[in-house]
mmCIF file of the N, C-alpha and C atoms, coordinates in Angstrom:
data_MODEL
# 
_entry.id   MODEL 
# 
loop_
_atom_site.group_PDB 
_atom_site.id 
_atom_site.type_symbol 
_atom_site.label_atom_id 
_atom_site.label_alt_id 
_atom_site.label_comp_id 
_atom_site.label_asym_id 
_atom_site.label_entity_id 
_atom_site.label_seq_id 
_atom_site.pdbx_PDB_ins_code 
_atom_site.Cartn_x 
_atom_site.Cartn_y 
_atom_site.Cartn_z 
_atom_site.occupancy 
_atom_site.B_iso_or_equiv 
_atom_site.pdbx_formal_charge 
_atom_site.auth_seq_id 
_atom_site.auth_comp_id 
_atom_site.auth_asym_id 
_atom_site.auth_atom_id 
_atom_site.pdbx_PDB_model_num 
ATOM 1   N N  . UNK A 1 1  ? 0.833   -1.192 0.000  1.00 0.00 ? 1  UNK A N  1 
ATOM 2   C CA . UNK A 1 1  ? 0.000   0.000  0.000  1.00 0.00 ? 1  UNK A CA 1 
ATOM 3   C C  . UNK A 1 1  ? 0.872   1.247  0.000  1.00 0.00 ? 1  UNK A C  1 
ATOM 4   N N  . UNK A 1 2  ? 0.305   2.315  -0.424 1.00 0.00 ? 2  UNK A N  1 
ATOM 5   C CA . UNK A 1 2  ? 1.010   3.580  -0.540 1.00 0.00 ? 2  UNK A CA 1 
ATOM 6   C C  . UNK A 1 2  ? 0.434   4.568  0.467  1.00 0.00 ? 2  UNK A C  1 
ATOM 7   N N  . UNK A 1 3  ? 1.235   5.538  0.883  1.00 0.00 ? 3  UNK A N  1 
ATOM 8   C CA . UNK A 1 3  ? 0.795   6.517  1.884  1.00 0.00 ? 3  UNK A CA 1 
ATOM 9   C C  . UNK A 1 3  ? -0.415  7.326  1.435  1.00 0.00 ? 3  UNK A C  1 
ATOM 10  N N  . UNK A 1 4  ? -0.673  7.391  0.129  1.00 0.00 ? 4  UNK A N  1 
ATOM 11  C CA . UNK A 1 4  ? -1.835  8.133  -0.367 1.00 0.00 ? 4  UNK A CA 1 
ATOM 12  C C  . UNK A 1 4  ? -3.065  7.245  -0.570 1.00 0.00 ? 4  UNK A C  1 
ATOM 13  N N  . UNK A 1 5  ? -2.966  6.009  -0.151 1.00 0.00 ? 5  UNK A N  1 
ATOM 14  C CA . UNK A 1 5  ? -4.079  5.065  -0.281 1.00 0.00 ? 5  UNK A CA 1 
ATOM 15  C C  . UNK A 1 5  ? -4.996  5.192  0.938  1.00 0.00 ? 5  UNK A C  1 
ATOM 16  N N  . UNK A 1 6  ? -6.258  5.586  0.739  1.00 0.00 ? 6  UNK A N  1 
ATOM 17  C CA . UNK A 1 6  ? -7.181  5.756  1.870  1.00 0.00 ? 6  UNK A CA 1 
ATOM 18  C C  . UNK A 1 6  ? -7.401  4.491  2.684  1.00 0.00 ? 6  UNK A C  1 
ATOM 19  N N  . UNK A 1 7  ? -7.085  3.319  2.134  1.00 0.00 ? 7  UNK A N  1 
ATOM 20  C CA . UNK A 1 7  ? -7.237  2.069  2.880  1.00 0.00 ? 7  UNK A CA 1 
ATOM 21  C C  . UNK A 1 7  ? -6.026  1.766  3.758  1.00 0.00 ? 7  UNK A C  1 
ATOM 22  N N  . UNK A 1 8  ? -4.971  2.526  3.588  1.00 0.00 ? 8  UNK A N  1 
ATOM 23  C CA . UNK A 1 8  ? -3.749  2.331  4.364  1.00 0.00 ? 8  UNK A CA 1 
ATOM 24  C C  . UNK A 1 8  ? -3.902  3.004  5.728  1.00 0.00 ? 8  UNK A C  1 
ATOM 25  N N  . UNK A 1 9  ? -3.535  2.288  6.801  1.00 0.00 ? 9  UNK A N  1 
ATOM 26  C CA . UNK A 1 9  ? -3.658  2.848  8.150  1.00 0.00 ? 9  UNK A CA 1 
ATOM 27  C C  . UNK A 1 9  ? -2.832  4.114  8.333  1.00 0.00 ? 9  UNK A C  1 
ATOM 28  N N  . UNK A 1 10 ? -1.663  4.191  7.691  1.00 0.00 ? 10 UNK A N  1 
ATOM 29  C CA . UNK A 1 10 ? -0.845  5.397  7.830  1.00 0.00 ? 10 UNK A CA 1 
ATOM 30  C C  . UNK A 1 10 ? -1.548  6.595  7.211  1.00 0.00 ? 10 UNK A C  1 
ATOM 31  N N  . UNK A 1 11 ? -2.282  6.371  6.120  1.00 0.00 ? 11 UNK A N  1 
ATOM 32  C CA . UNK A 1 11 ? -3.070  7.453  5.502  1.00 0.00 ? 11 UNK A CA 1 
ATOM 33  C C  . UNK A 1 11 ? -4.129  7.932  6.485  1.00 0.00 ? 11 UNK A C  1 
ATOM 34  N N  . UNK A 1 12 ? -4.827  6.988  7.099  1.00 0.00 ? 12 UNK A N  1 
ATOM 35  C CA . UNK A 1 12 ? -5.877  7.345  8.054  1.00 0.00 ? 12 UNK A CA 1 
ATOM 36  C C  . UNK A 1 12 ? -5.294  8.124  9.225  1.00 0.00 ? 12 UNK A C  1 
ATOM 37  N N  . UNK A 1 13 ? -4.118  7.707  9.693  1.00 0.00 ? 13 UNK A N  1 
ATOM 38  C CA . UNK A 1 13 ? -3.487  8.401  10.818 1.00 0.00 ? 13 UNK A CA 1 
ATOM 39  C C  . UNK A 1 13 ? -3.064  9.815  10.426 1.00 0.00 ? 13 UNK A C  1 
ATOM 40  N N  . UNK A 1 14 ? -2.419  9.941  9.290  1.00 0.00 ? 14 UNK A N  1 
ATOM 41  C CA . UNK A 1 14 ? -1.922  11.241 8.838  1.00 0.00 ? 14 UNK A CA 1 
ATOM 42  C C  . UNK A 1 14 ? -3.066  12.193 8.534  1.00 0.00 ? 14 UNK A C  1 
ATOM 43  N N  . UNK A 1 15 ? -4.141  11.692 7.966  1.00 0.00 ? 15 UNK A N  1 
ATOM 44  C CA . UNK A 1 15 ? -5.247  12.534 7.536  1.00 0.00 ? 15 UNK A CA 1 
ATOM 45  C C  . UNK A 1 15 ? -6.372  12.621 8.567  1.00 0.00 ? 15 UNK A C  1 
ATOM 46  N N  . UNK A 1 16 ? -6.128  12.120 9.759  1.00 0.00 ? 16 UNK A N  1 
ATOM 47  C CA . UNK A 1 16 ? -7.119  12.205 10.823 1.00 0.00 ? 16 UNK A CA 1 
ATOM 48  C C  . UNK A 1 16 ? -7.205  13.651 11.297 1.00 0.00 ? 16 UNK A C  1 
ATOM 49  N N  . UNK A 1 17 ? -8.397  14.181 11.340 1.00 0.00 ? 17 UNK A N  1 
ATOM 50  C CA . UNK A 1 17 ? -8.601  15.560 11.777 1.00 0.00 ? 17 UNK A CA 1 
ATOM 51  C C  . UNK A 1 17 ? -8.950  15.543 13.254 1.00 0.00 ? 17 UNK A C  1 
ATOM 52  N N  . UNK A 1 18 ? -8.236  16.332 14.014 1.00 0.00 ? 18 UNK A N  1 
ATOM 53  C CA . UNK A 1 18 ? -8.557  16.428 15.433 1.00 0.00 ? 18 UNK A CA 1 
ATOM 54  C C  . UNK A 1 18 ? -8.789  17.881 15.788 1.00 0.00 ? 18 UNK A C  1 
ATOM 55  N N  . UNK A 1 19 ? -9.550  18.067 16.825 1.00 0.00 ? 19 UNK A N  1 
ATOM 56  C CA . UNK A 1 19 ? -9.848  19.408 17.289 1.00 0.00 ? 19 UNK A CA 1 
ATOM 57  C C  . UNK A 1 19 ? -9.627  19.462 18.792 1.00 0.00 ? 19 UNK A C  1 
ATOM 58  N N  . UNK A 1 20 ? -9.237  20.619 19.246 1.00 0.00 ? 20 UNK A N  1 
ATOM 59  C CA . UNK A 1 20 ? -9.096  20.850 20.672 1.00 0.00 ? 20 UNK A CA 1 
ATOM 60  C C  . UNK A 1 20 ? -10.041 21.966 21.052 1.00 0.00 ? 20 UNK A C  1 
ATOM 61  N N  . UNK A 1 21 ? -10.580 21.882 22.228 1.00 0.00 ? 21 UNK A N  1 
ATOM 62  C CA . UNK A 1 21 ? -11.435 22.948 22.702 1.00 0.00 ? 21 UNK A CA 1 
ATOM 63  C C  . UNK A 1 21 ? -11.317 23.038 24.211 1.00 0.00 ? 21 UNK A C  1 
ATOM 64  N N  . UNK A 1 22 ? -11.690 24.165 24.721 1.00 0.00 ? 22 UNK A N  1 
ATOM 65  C CA . UNK A 1 22 ? -11.607 24.442 26.143 1.00 0.00 ? 22 UNK A CA 1 
ATOM 66  C C  . UNK A 1 22 ? -13.020 24.526 26.692 1.00 0.00 ? 22 UNK A C  1 
ATOM 67  N N  . UNK A 1 23 ? -13.256 23.841 27.793 1.00 0.00 ? 23 UNK A N  1 
ATOM 68  C CA . UNK A 1 23 ? -14.577 23.838 28.408 1.00 0.00 ? 23 UNK A CA 1 
ATOM 69  C C  . UNK A 1 23 ? -14.454 24.484 29.782 1.00 0.00 ? 23 UNK A C  1 
ATOM 70  N N  . UNK A 1 24 ? -15.295 25.449 30.016 1.00 0.00 ? 24 UNK A N  1 
ATOM 71  C CA . UNK A 1 24 ? -15.343 26.087 31.322 1.00 0.00 ? 24 UNK A CA 1 
ATOM 72  C C  . UNK A 1 24 ? -16.519 25.514 32.103 1.00 0.00 ? 24 UNK A C  1 
ATOM 73  N N  . UNK A 1 25 ? -16.257 25.054 33.303 1.00 0.00 ? 25 UNK A N  1 
ATOM 74  C CA . UNK A 1 25 ? -17.344 24.576 34.152 1.00 0.00 ? 25 UNK A CA 1 
ATOM 75  C C  . UNK A 1 25 ? -17.607 25.652 35.199 1.00 0.00 ? 25 UNK A C  1 
ATOM 76  N N  . UNK A 1 26 ? -18.819 26.159 35.175 1.00 0.00 ? 26 UNK A N  1 
ATOM 77  C CA . UNK A 1 26 ? -19.186 27.203 36.124 1.00 0.00 ? 26 UNK A CA 1 
ATOM 78  C C  . UNK A 1 26 ? -19.085 26.676 37.555 1.00 0.00 ? 26 UNK A C  1 
ATOM 79  N N  . UNK A 1 27 ? -18.532 27.474 38.407 1.00 0.00 ? 27 UNK A N  1 
ATOM 80  C CA . UNK A 1 27 ? -18.474 27.190 39.850 1.00 0.00 ? 27 UNK A CA 1 
ATOM 81  C C  . UNK A 1 27 ? -17.652 25.945 40.196 1.00 0.00 ? 27 UNK A C  1 
ATOM 82  N N  . UNK A 1 28 ? -16.704 25.590 39.336 1.00 0.00 ? 28 UNK A N  1 
ATOM 83  C CA . UNK A 1 28 ? -15.882 24.410 39.606 1.00 0.00 ? 28 UNK A CA 1 
ATOM 84  C C  . UNK A 1 28 ? -15.115 24.560 40.915 1.00 0.00 ? 28 UNK A C  1 
ATOM 85  N N  . UNK A 1 29 ? -14.547 25.728 41.140 1.00 0.00 ? 29 UNK A N  1 
ATOM 86  C CA . UNK A 1 29 ? -13.788 25.953 42.375 1.00 0.00 ? 29 UNK A CA 1 
ATOM 87  C C  . UNK A 1 29 ? -14.682 25.819 43.596 1.00 0.00 ? 29 UNK A C  1 
ATOM 88  N N  . UNK A 1 30 ? -15.906 26.310 43.494 1.00 0.00 ? 30 UNK A N  1 
ATOM 89  C CA . UNK A 1 30 ? -16.839 26.205 44.622 1.00 0.00 ? 30 UNK A CA 1 
ATOM 90  C C  . UNK A 1 30 ? -17.153 24.739 44.933 1.00 0.00 ? 30 UNK A C  1 
ATOM 91  N N  . UNK A 1 31 ? -17.301 23.934 43.893 1.00 0.00 ? 31 UNK A N  1 
ATOM 92  C CA . UNK A 1 31 ? -17.547 22.501 44.108 1.00 0.00 ? 31 UNK A CA 1 
ATOM 93  C C  . UNK A 1 31 ? -16.355 21.885 44.821 1.00 0.00 ? 31 UNK A C  1 
ATOM 94  N N  . UNK A 1 32 ? -15.160 22.202 44.362 1.00 0.00 ? 32 UNK A N  1 
ATOM 95  C CA . UNK A 1 32 ? -13.953 21.663 44.980 1.00 0.00 ? 32 UNK A CA 1 
ATOM 96  C C  . UNK A 1 32 ? -13.818 22.135 46.421 1.00 0.00 ? 32 UNK A C  1 
ATOM 97  N N  . UNK A 1 33 ? -14.001 23.423 46.650 1.00 0.00 ? 33 UNK A N  1 
ATOM 98  C CA . UNK A 1 33 ? -13.848 23.966 48.000 1.00 0.00 ? 33 UNK A CA 1 
ATOM 99  C C  . UNK A 1 33 ? -14.888 23.404 48.966 1.00 0.00 ? 33 UNK A C  1 
ATOM 100 N N  . UNK A 1 34 ? -16.094 23.176 48.480 1.00 0.00 ? 34 UNK A N  1 
ATOM 101 C CA . UNK A 1 34 ? -17.180 22.717 49.351 1.00 0.00 ? 34 UNK A CA 1 
ATOM 102 C C  . UNK A 1 34 ? -17.159 21.208 49.566 1.00 0.00 ? 34 UNK A C  1 
ATOM 103 N N  . UNK A 1 35 ? -16.959 20.452 48.483 1.00 0.00 ? 35 UNK A N  1 
ATOM 104 C CA . UNK A 1 35 ? -17.116 18.997 48.563 1.00 0.00 ? 35 UNK A CA 1 
ATOM 105 C C  . UNK A 1 35 ? -15.815 18.213 48.415 1.00 0.00 ? 35 UNK A C  1 
ATOM 106 N N  . UNK A 1 36 ? -14.742 18.877 48.007 1.00 0.00 ? 36 UNK A N  1 
ATOM 107 C CA . UNK A 1 36 ? -13.443 18.224 47.916 1.00 0.00 ? 36 UNK A CA 1 
ATOM 108 C C  . UNK A 1 36 ? -13.164 17.557 46.579 1.00 0.00 ? 36 UNK A C  1 
ATOM 109 N N  . UNK A 1 37 ? -12.004 16.924 46.540 1.00 0.00 ? 37 UNK A N  1 
ATOM 110 C CA . UNK A 1 37 ? -11.519 16.314 45.299 1.00 0.00 ? 37 UNK A CA 1 
ATOM 111 C C  . UNK A 1 37 ? -12.429 15.226 44.718 1.00 0.00 ? 37 UNK A C  1 
ATOM 112 N N  . UNK A 1 38 ? -13.015 14.357 45.535 1.00 0.00 ? 38 UNK A N  1 
ATOM 113 C CA . UNK A 1 38 ? -13.888 13.333 44.931 1.00 0.00 ? 38 UNK A CA 1 
ATOM 114 C C  . UNK A 1 38 ? -15.047 13.941 44.135 1.00 0.00 ? 38 UNK A C  1 
ATOM 115 N N  . UNK A 1 39 ? -15.597 15.039 44.619 1.00 0.00 ? 39 UNK A N  1 
ATOM 116 C CA . UNK A 1 39 ? -16.716 15.680 43.917 1.00 0.00 ? 39 UNK A CA 1 
ATOM 117 C C  . UNK A 1 39 ? -16.243 16.336 42.626 1.00 0.00 ? 39 UNK A C  1 
ATOM 118 N N  . UNK A 1 40 ? -15.089 17.004 42.669 1.00 0.00 ? 40 UNK A N  1 
ATOM 119 C CA . UNK A 1 40 ? -14.652 17.643 41.420 1.00 0.00 ? 40 UNK A CA 1 
ATOM 120 C C  . UNK A 1 40 ? -14.192 16.597 40.407 1.00 0.00 ? 40 UNK A C  1 
ATOM 121 N N  . UNK A 1 41 ? -13.661 15.471 40.878 1.00 0.00 ? 41 UNK A N  1 
ATOM 122 C CA . UNK A 1 41 ? -13.345 14.379 39.955 1.00 0.00 ? 41 UNK A CA 1 
ATOM 123 C C  . UNK A 1 41 ? -14.618 13.854 39.294 1.00 0.00 ? 41 UNK A C  1 
ATOM 124 N N  . UNK A 1 42 ? -15.672 13.677 40.085 1.00 0.00 ? 42 UNK A N  1 
ATOM 125 C CA . UNK A 1 42 ? -16.949 13.199 39.542 1.00 0.00 ? 42 UNK A CA 1 
ATOM 126 C C  . UNK A 1 42 ? -17.520 14.196 38.542 1.00 0.00 ? 42 UNK A C  1 
ATOM 127 N N  . UNK A 1 43 ? -17.375 15.482 38.832 1.00 0.00 ? 43 UNK A N  1 
ATOM 128 C CA . UNK A 1 43 ? -17.862 16.514 37.917 1.00 0.00 ? 43 UNK A CA 1 
ATOM 129 C C  . UNK A 1 43 ? -17.111 16.457 36.588 1.00 0.00 ? 43 UNK A C  1 
ATOM 130 N N  . UNK A 1 44 ? -15.797 16.343 36.655 1.00 0.00 ? 44 UNK A N  1 
ATOM 131 C CA . UNK A 1 44 ? -15.002 16.268 35.426 1.00 0.00 ? 44 UNK A CA 1 
ATOM 132 C C  . UNK A 1 44 ? -15.349 15.020 34.611 1.00 0.00 ? 44 UNK A C  1 
ATOM 133 N N  . UNK A 1 45 ? -15.562 13.909 35.285 1.00 0.00 ? 45 UNK A N  1 
ATOM 134 C CA . UNK A 1 45 ? -15.936 12.677 34.589 1.00 0.00 ? 45 UNK A CA 1 
ATOM 135 C C  . UNK A 1 45 ? -17.299 12.836 33.932 1.00 0.00 ? 45 UNK A C  1 
ATOM 136 N N  . UNK A 1 46 ? -18.241 13.463 34.627 1.00 0.00 ? 46 UNK A N  1 
ATOM 137 C CA . UNK A 1 46 ? -19.578 13.679 34.062 1.00 0.00 ? 46 UNK A CA 1 
ATOM 138 C C  . UNK A 1 46 ? -19.516 14.572 32.825 1.00 0.00 ? 46 UNK A C  1 
ATOM 139 N N  . UNK A 1 47 ? -18.728 15.628 32.891 1.00 0.00 ? 47 UNK A N  1 
ATOM 140 C CA . UNK A 1 47 ? -18.585 16.532 31.746 1.00 0.00 ? 47 UNK A CA 1 
ATOM 141 C C  . UNK A 1 47 ? -17.925 15.794 30.579 1.00 0.00 ? 47 UNK A C  1 
ATOM 142 N N  . UNK A 1 48 ? -16.867 15.048 30.853 1.00 0.00 ? 48 UNK A N  1 
ATOM 143 C CA . UNK A 1 48 ? -16.174 14.303 29.796 1.00 0.00 ? 48 UNK A CA 1 
ATOM 144 C C  . UNK A 1 48 ? -17.087 13.259 29.162 1.00 0.00 ? 48 UNK A C  1 
ATOM 145 N N  . UNK A 1 49 ? -17.885 12.593 29.979 1.00 0.00 ? 49 UNK A N  1 
ATOM 146 C CA . UNK A 1 49 ? -18.819 11.590 29.465 1.00 0.00 ? 49 UNK A CA 1 
ATOM 147 C C  . UNK A 1 49 ? -19.850 12.229 28.545 1.00 0.00 ? 49 UNK A C  1 
ATOM 148 N N  . UNK A 1 50 ? -20.390 13.358 28.956 1.00 0.00 ? 50 UNK A N  1 
ATOM 149 C CA . UNK A 1 50 ? -21.380 14.062 28.134 1.00 0.00 ? 50 UNK A CA 1 
ATOM 150 C C  . UNK A 1 50 ? -20.760 14.513 26.814 1.00 0.00 ? 50 UNK A C  1 
ATOM 151 N N  . UNK A 1 51 ? -19.568 15.086 26.859 1.00 0.00 ? 51 UNK A N  1 
ATOM 152 C CA . UNK A 1 51 ? -18.898 15.533 25.636 1.00 0.00 ? 51 UNK A CA 1 
ATOM 153 C C  . UNK A 1 51 ? -18.607 14.355 24.707 1.00 0.00 ? 51 UNK A C  1 
ATOM 154 N N  . UNK A 1 52 ? -18.202 13.238 25.290 1.00 0.00 ? 52 UNK A N  1 
ATOM 155 C CA . UNK A 1 52 ? -17.925 12.047 24.485 1.00 0.00 ? 52 UNK A CA 1 
ATOM 156 C C  . UNK A 1 52 ? -19.191 11.573 23.771 1.00 0.00 ? 52 UNK A C  1 
ATOM 157 N N  . UNK A 1 53 ? -20.302 11.546 24.480 1.00 0.00 ? 53 UNK A N  1 
ATOM 158 C CA . UNK A 1 53 ? -21.572 11.130 23.869 1.00 0.00 ? 53 UNK A CA 1 
ATOM 159 C C  . UNK A 1 53 ? -21.995 12.096 22.764 1.00 0.00 ? 53 UNK A C  1 
ATOM 160 N N  . UNK A 1 54 ? -21.786 13.382 22.980 1.00 0.00 ? 54 UNK A N  1 
ATOM 161 C CA . UNK A 1 54 ? -22.128 14.367 21.953 1.00 0.00 ? 54 UNK A CA 1 
ATOM 162 C C  . UNK A 1 54 ? -21.244 14.212 20.720 1.00 0.00 ? 54 UNK A C  1 
ATOM 163 N N  . UNK A 1 55 ? -19.985 13.891 20.932 1.00 0.00 ? 55 UNK A N  1 
ATOM 164 C CA . UNK A 1 55 ? -19.048 13.740 19.817 1.00 0.00 ? 55 UNK A CA 1 
ATOM 165 C C  . UNK A 1 55 ? -19.351 12.501 18.981 1.00 0.00 ? 55 UNK A C  1 
ATOM 166 N N  . UNK A 1 56 ? -19.999 11.516 19.568 1.00 0.00 ? 56 UNK A N  1 
ATOM 167 C CA . UNK A 1 56 ? -20.318 10.286 18.842 1.00 0.00 ? 56 UNK A CA 1 
ATOM 168 C C  . UNK A 1 56 ? -21.454 10.477 17.852 1.00 0.00 ? 56 UNK A C  1 
ATOM 169 N N  . UNK A 1 57 ? -22.207 11.530 17.987 1.00 0.00 ? 57 UNK A N  1 
ATOM 170 C CA . UNK A 1 57 ? -23.368 11.756 17.109 1.00 0.00 ? 57 UNK A CA 1 
ATOM 171 C C  . UNK A 1 57 ? -22.963 11.971 15.683 1.00 0.00 ? 57 UNK A C  1 
# 
């Protein structure tokens, strides 16, 4: 296979489009200050899970 062949894994890797974005969670510091690290970890996991589900659409 050749690097310009769409069936080649290297082509898929090279031509894979990725995006980065920044998500602000309102009152994140307040959650951490009030409930501690386990709560802010749960919040981050919930946000990541929701974003992952949205990206699958």
